[in-house]
SEGULO-601198 format. One record per residue: residue number from 1; residue in three letters; chain; z, x, y of N, C-alpha, C, O, CB in turn. Coordinates in steps of 0.1 Angstrom, whole numbers. Atoms other than C-alpha are relative to their C-alpha. Glycine has a CB too. Layout:
! residues N
[r NUM "ALA" "A" [Z X Y] [Z X Y] [Z X Y] [Z X Y] [Z X Y]],
...
//
This chain:
! residues 90
[r 1 "MET" "A" [11 -3 -7] [-389 623 -548] [0 -11 14] [3 -23 12] [-13 -2 -11]],
[r 2 "VAL" "A" [2 6 -10] [-394 610 -512] [-10 -10 -2] [-7 -21 2] [-2 8 9]],
[r 3 "ALA" "A" [12 10 2] [-426 591 -521] [7 -12 -8] [3 -24 -5] [-12 6 -9]],
[r 4 "ASN" "A" [-5 11 8] [-404 571 -548] [9 -9 10] [7 -21 7] [9 6 -13]],
[r 5 "ARG" "A" [-8 6 -10] [-379 559 -519] [-7 -7 10] [-2 -16 16] [8 10 5]],
[r 6 "THR" "A" [8 7 -11] [-407 549 -495] [-12 -5 -4] [-17 -11 5] [-4 9 11]],
[r 7 "LYS" "A" [11 8 3] [-436 535 -513] [3 -14 -1] [14 -17 -5] [-6 4 -12]],
[r 8 "SER" "A" [-3 12 -3] [-440 500 -508] [2 -9 -14] [9 -20 -14] [-11 -6 10]],
[r 9 "THR" "A" [-2 6 12] [-442 490 -546] [11 7 -8] [10 19 -10] [-13 0 -8]],
[r 10 "LYS" "A" [-10 -5 9] [-410 496 -567] [7 13 9] [7 24 4] [-8 4 -15]],
[r 11 "SER" "A" [-7 -8 -8] [-392 514 -540] [14 0 -3] [20 -11 -3] [-3 -3 14]],
[r 12 "THR" "A" [-12 -3 4] [-360 529 -550] [12 0 13] [24 -1 11] [-1 13 -7]],
[r 13 "GLY" "A" [-7 0 -14] [-348 531 -512] [13 10 -2] [14 17 -12] [5 -16 4]],
[r 14 "CYS" "A" [-10 -11 -4] [-317 551 -501] [10 4 -14] [18 -5 -18] [10 -6 13]],
[r 15 "PRO" "A" [-8 -3 11] [-301 569 -531] [15 -2 1] [21 -4 -9] [-3 12 -3]],
[r 16 "VAL" "A" [-15 4 -2] [-265 565 -517] [0 -15 -1] [9 -19 -8] [6 7 14]],
[r 17 "CYS" "A" [-3 13 0] [-268 529 -513] [-2 -8 -13] [4 -18 -16] [-7 -7 11]],
[r 18 "ASN" "A" [4 4 13] [-284 523 -546] [8 9 -12] [5 9 -24] [-15 2 0]],
[r 19 "LYS" "A" [-9 -7 6] [-255 545 -559] [-7 10 -10] [-2 11 -21] [8 -9 -6]],
[r 20 "LEU" "A" [7 -10 6] [-278 571 -571] [6 12 6] [1 22 1] [-14 -1 2]],
[r 21 "ASN" "A" [-5 -13 -8] [-258 599 -549] [5 9 -11] [8 5 -23] [13 -3 11]],
[r 22 "PHE" "A" [-3 -11 10] [-251 632 -564] [12 5 5] [13 17 8] [-10 12 -1]],
[r 23 "GLY" "A" [-13 -4 -3] [-214 632 -554] [7 9 -8] [2 19 -14] [7 -11 -1]],
[r 24 "VAL" "A" [-9 -11 7] [-184 649 -570] [-6 -1 -15] [-8 10 -21] [18 -4 0]],
[r 25 "GLY" "A" [4 -2 15] [-197 640 -606] [-14 4 -2] [-17 7 -14] [3 -13 -7]],
[r 26 "GLY" "A" [13 -5 2] [-233 649 -600] [-8 -13 -7] [-2 -21 -14] [1 13 -8]],
[r 27 "GLY" "A" [9 7 8] [-262 626 -612] [3 -13 7] [7 -13 18] [3 1 -15]],
[r 28 "SER" "A" [-4 15 -6] [-258 587 -608] [10 -5 -8] [9 -18 -9] [-11 -10 2]],
[r 29 "ARG" "A" [-9 5 7] [-230 584 -629] [14 6 6] [15 18 7] [-2 3 -15]],
[r 30 "LYS" "A" [-13 -8 0] [-193 591 -620] [10 1 -11] [12 -8 -19] [7 -4 10]],
[r 31 "PRO" "A" [-10 -1 10] [-166 605 -640] [7 -9 -1] [10 -15 9] [7 10 0]],
[r 32 "THR" "A" [-10 9 4] [-142 583 -660] [11 8 -7] [10 19 -11] [-5 -12 -8]],
[r 33 "ALA" "A" [-9 -5 8] [-111 587 -677] [-4 7 -15] [3 16 -20] [8 -10 -1]],
[r 34 "THR" "A" [5 -4 12] [-130 591 -709] [-14 7 0] [-19 10 -11] [0 -11 -9]],
[r 35 "ASN" "A" [13 -9 -3] [-162 609 -696] [-1 8 10] [-6 5 21] [-11 -6 2]],
[r 36 "ASN" "A" [-2 -9 -13] [-154 640 -675] [-1 14 -9] [-2 14 -21] [15 -2 9]],
[r 37 "LEU" "A" [1 -11 3] [-156 674 -679] [12 7 -9] [9 14 -19] [-2 4 10]],
[r 38 "GLN" "A" [-12 -4 8] [-120 681 -692] [-1 -8 -13] [1 -2 -24] [13 -3 8]],
[r 39 "VAL" "A" [4 6 14] [-127 654 -719] [-11 8 -10] [-9 11 -21] [-5 -13 2]],
[r 40 "TRP" "A" [11 -8 7] [-159 671 -729] [4 14 -6] [0 19 -17] [-12 2 11]],
[r 41 "CYS" "A" [-5 -13 5] [-142 704 -733] [9 2 -11] [9 13 -18] [6 7 11]],
[r 42 "GLY" "A" [-7 2 9] [-116 692 -754] [-5 -5 -13] [1 -1 -23] [8 -7 5]],
[r 43 "ALA" "A" [9 5 9] [-140 674 -776] [-7 9 -6] [-10 8 -18] [-7 -10 5]],
[r 44 "ASN" "A" [10 -9 4] [-161 704 -779] [2 13 -5] [-6 21 -10] [-8 2 10]],
[r 45 "GLY" "A" [-9 -12 3] [-136 731 -785] [-4 12 12] [-4 24 9] [-4 6 -16]],
[r 46 "ARG" "A" [1 -7 -14] [-143 745 -749] [10 2 9] [7 5 20] [-9 -5 7]],
[r 47 "GLU" "A" [-11 -2 -7] [-109 747 -738] [0 14 10] [5 13 21] [12 1 -11]],
[r 48 "ALA" "A" [0 -13 -5] [-113 784 -727] [-9 -1 13] [-7 8 21] [-4 10 -10]],
[r 49 "LEU" "A" [8 3 -12] [-140 770 -700] [9 -4 12] [9 2 23] [-10 -11 -3]],
[r 50 "LEU" "A" [-10 6 -9] [-111 749 -684] [10 11 8] [14 10 19] [9 -8 -10]],
[r 51 "GLU" "A" [-8 -11 -7] [-91 782 -679] [-7 8 9] [0 16 14] [6 9 -9]],
[r 52 "GLU" "A" [9 -7 -10] [-120 797 -657] [0 -10 12] [-3 -4 23] [-16 2 -7]],
[r 53 "TRP" "A" [2 9 -10] [-119 766 -635] [7 6 12] [17 12 9] [6 -14 -3]],
[r 54 "ALA" "A" [-5 -8 -8] [-110 779 -601] [-2 -8 15] [-1 -2 26] [-6 14 -3]],
[r 55 "HIS" "A" [3 10 -13] [-118 749 -575] [14 -3 6] [24 -7 0] [-6 -16 -6]],
[r 56 "PRO" "A" [-16 2 -7] [-88 746 -550] [3 -14 3] [14 -18 7] [2 10 14]],
[r 57 "ASP" "A" [-3 17 -5] [-91 709 -543] [-4 -10 -11] [0 -21 -10] [-10 -5 15]],
[r 58 "LYS" "A" [4 8 8] [-107 694 -573] [3 5 -14] [3 17 -16] [-14 -3 2]],
[r 59 "ALA" "A" [-3 1 14] [-100 690 -610] [-12 -1 -10] [-22 -6 -6] [8 -12 -3]],
[r 60 "PRO" "A" [12 1 8] [-123 694 -640] [-2 -16 -4] [-13 -20 -6] [1 10 -14]],
[r 61 "GLN" "A" [4 13 1] [-118 657 -645] [-8 -10 10] [-11 -21 9] [12 -6 -2]],
[r 62 "ASP" "A" [5 8 -10] [-133 648 -612] [-17 3 -2] [-24 -3 6] [6 4 15]],
[r 63 "PHE" "A" [13 -4 2] [-167 662 -625] [-6 -5 -15] [1 -6 -25] [0 17 3]],
[r 64 "LEU" "A" [7 2 12] [-192 652 -652] [-5 13 -7] [-7 22 1] [-12 -9 3]],
[r 65 "ARG" "A" [2 -12 6] [-201 679 -679] [-13 6 6] [-14 18 8] [-1 -2 -15]],
[r 66 "ALA" "A" [14 -7 -4] [-238 682 -666] [0 -1 16] [-12 -2 20] [-14 -6 -9]],
[r 67 "SER" "A" [2 0 -13] [-230 680 -629] [-8 11 6] [-10 22 0] [13 0 5]],
[r 68 "GLY" "A" [9 -8 -8] [-253 697 -604] [8 7 10] [2 16 16] [-11 -7 6]],
[r 69 "VAL" "A" [-7 -7 -9] [-225 707 -581] [6 14 -3] [12 17 -13] [9 -9 3]],
[r 70 "LYS" "A" [-3 -14 3] [-217 742 -576] [16 -1 2] [21 -8 11] [-8 10 11]],
[r 71 "VAL" "A" [-13 -2 -1] [-181 750 -581] [7 16 -1] [-2 24 -4] [6 -9 -10]],
[r 72 "PRO" "A" [-4 -13 3] [-159 782 -583] [6 3 -14] [14 -4 -19] [8 3 10]],
[r 73 "TRP" "A" [-5 -2 14] [-150 798 -615] [7 16 1] [4 25 9] [-13 -3 -12]],
[r 74 "GLU" "A" [-8 -15 0] [-128 829 -622] [3 5 -13] [10 -2 -20] [13 0 7]],
[r 75 "CYS" "A" [-1 -6 11] [-129 852 -651] [16 1 -4] [23 6 4] [-8 14 1]],
[r 76 "GLY" "A" [-14 -4 4] [-94 851 -671] [5 14 -3] [17 18 -3] [2 -7 -11]],
[r 77 "LYS" "A" [-4 -15 4] [-96 887 -682] [-1 10 12] [9 17 14] [-11 5 -12]],
[r 78 "CYS" "A" [0 -9 -12] [-107 905 -650] [1 -5 13] [3 2 23] [-12 6 1]],
[r 79 "GLY" "A" [-3 5 -13] [-103 882 -623] [-12 -2 11] [-11 -5 22] [10 8 7]],
[r 80 "TRP" "A" [15 -2 -7] [-140 884 -611] [-4 -15 0] [-2 -22 -10] [-13 10 -9]],
[r 81 "GLY" "A" [3 15 -5] [-151 849 -592] [-13 1 1] [-20 12 2] [8 -4 13]],
[r 82 "TRP" "A" [14 4 0] [-184 833 -591] [0 -15 1] [9 -22 -3] [-7 6 -13]],
[r 83 "GLU" "A" [0 12 -1] [-197 800 -581] [-13 -1 -8] [-22 7 -6] [2 -6 15]],
[r 84 "THR" "A" [9 4 5] [-221 781 -605] [-2 -14 -1] [8 -22 2] [0 7 -10]],
[r 85 "MET" "A" [-4 17 -1] [-230 744 -610] [7 -2 -15] [6 5 -25] [-18 -12 2]],
[r 86 "VAL" "A" [-7 2 10] [-208 728 -635] [-6 -2 -13] [0 2 -23] [6 -10 3]],
[r 87 "GLY" "A" [6 -1 12] [-234 720 -660] [-9 13 -4] [-17 12 -13] [-6 -10 0]],
[r 88 "ARG" "A" [3 -14 6] [-244 756 -664] [8 7 -8] [4 15 -16] [-2 8 9]],
[r 89 "CYS" "A" [-12 -7 6] [-211 766 -676] [4 -7 -14] [11 -1 -22] [13 -2 11]],
[r 90 "GLY" "A" [-4 8 13] [-208 739 -705] [-11 4 -10] [-11 -1 -21] [2 -17 3]],
//
């Protein structure tokens, strides 16, 4: 909320400068070698989800499982493509 960044008491300031940006990983955390979408899919039996990944420039390990970033997906059976947030597919 803008009010949280601008009020004089307990202001959080700029979300980017305070590392609260919603970059590639979404949310305030960044993906790591042990905490990313690819690791989560492997640990939770969701390898089929990785087969639908269709982002041309980024890999599943570049995102957290609950990321709010929209990425392209493609059905492995019929080839139909769509975009939705990473967190909505897991």
